[in-house]
N, C-alpha and C positions, 0 to 999 in steps of 0.2 A: 532429580530440580536441572533448570537448566544451565547449562554451561556456556565457556565464551566458545566452544565449537561452536554452538548451536545459535544463537547468535551470530557468528562470523560464517555459517550458511546460509541462515535468513539473510543479513546484507546481500555478500554474494549474488543472491540467485535474484537481489532487486536489482541493483549493480547489475547486472545483463541484459533489464530490462527497457532502461532507460531511454524514453527518447516514444515508449510505444505509449498505446491507450490502454487504460486502466477503467477497472471499477472498484472503486474502496468501498466495505459497507465496515458503514462504524457500532458498535457497540455506542451507547450512551449510557445505558441502562435506564434498570426501570419500561423496559420493554421499548424503550423505544433508539431504532436502529433506523438509519441514517445509510441512503448508496445513492454514490453522485459519479461520475463520468470523468477523467480528463486526462491530464498526458503527466505519463512519470516525468517529473524536471531533471531533477538535479540528485545526487544521494550526499549523504556527509559521513560523519565516523561513527555517530550516533541517530541521525533520523535523516528523513528520507524527504521531498515535497514533491507536492501533486497539485499541476495549474485545474483547478475543473470546471468543466468549461459548461458551463452557465450562461445566465440576461448578469450576469457581476462578471465575471473569469476574476478569481480570486482564486489565489496560492493556499493551501492548510498544510500542516507538516506533520509528519508521525515517526513516530519511534520505533524502533525495532523489536523491543522489550513487547509494545502491543500489539505486531503479528503474530508473535511472540504466547501470548498471554490468551492471543484469539481474538482483541478488543475490536483488531480488526483486520479485514482482510480484502487481499489482492486478487484480480483479476482482470488476466491480461491478454487480449487480444489475440488472436492463431486461426487463421481462415474463417473467418469469419462467427468467434465462437469465443467465446471466455470462455482464460483455463484457470483456476485457481494456479499460485505462483509458492502456494508452502508446504 
């Protein structure tokens, strides 16, 4: 079972990547998987904000528990390669 330490570790990993380009893969259920590219804008105590870079330039929020349950996968850009941060 997930502990507070696990969520704190996820939060810390995400906080260390604020301002970086990311790829967010979300599992919406029933074989609906969406992948968006954007910039990790800001972190809060229970969620984080990503600005999606598309024609509409929108902002999406995700919770740290979404990352823990693998409904959301985050990859950051390092040396022109995307690497999972969890």
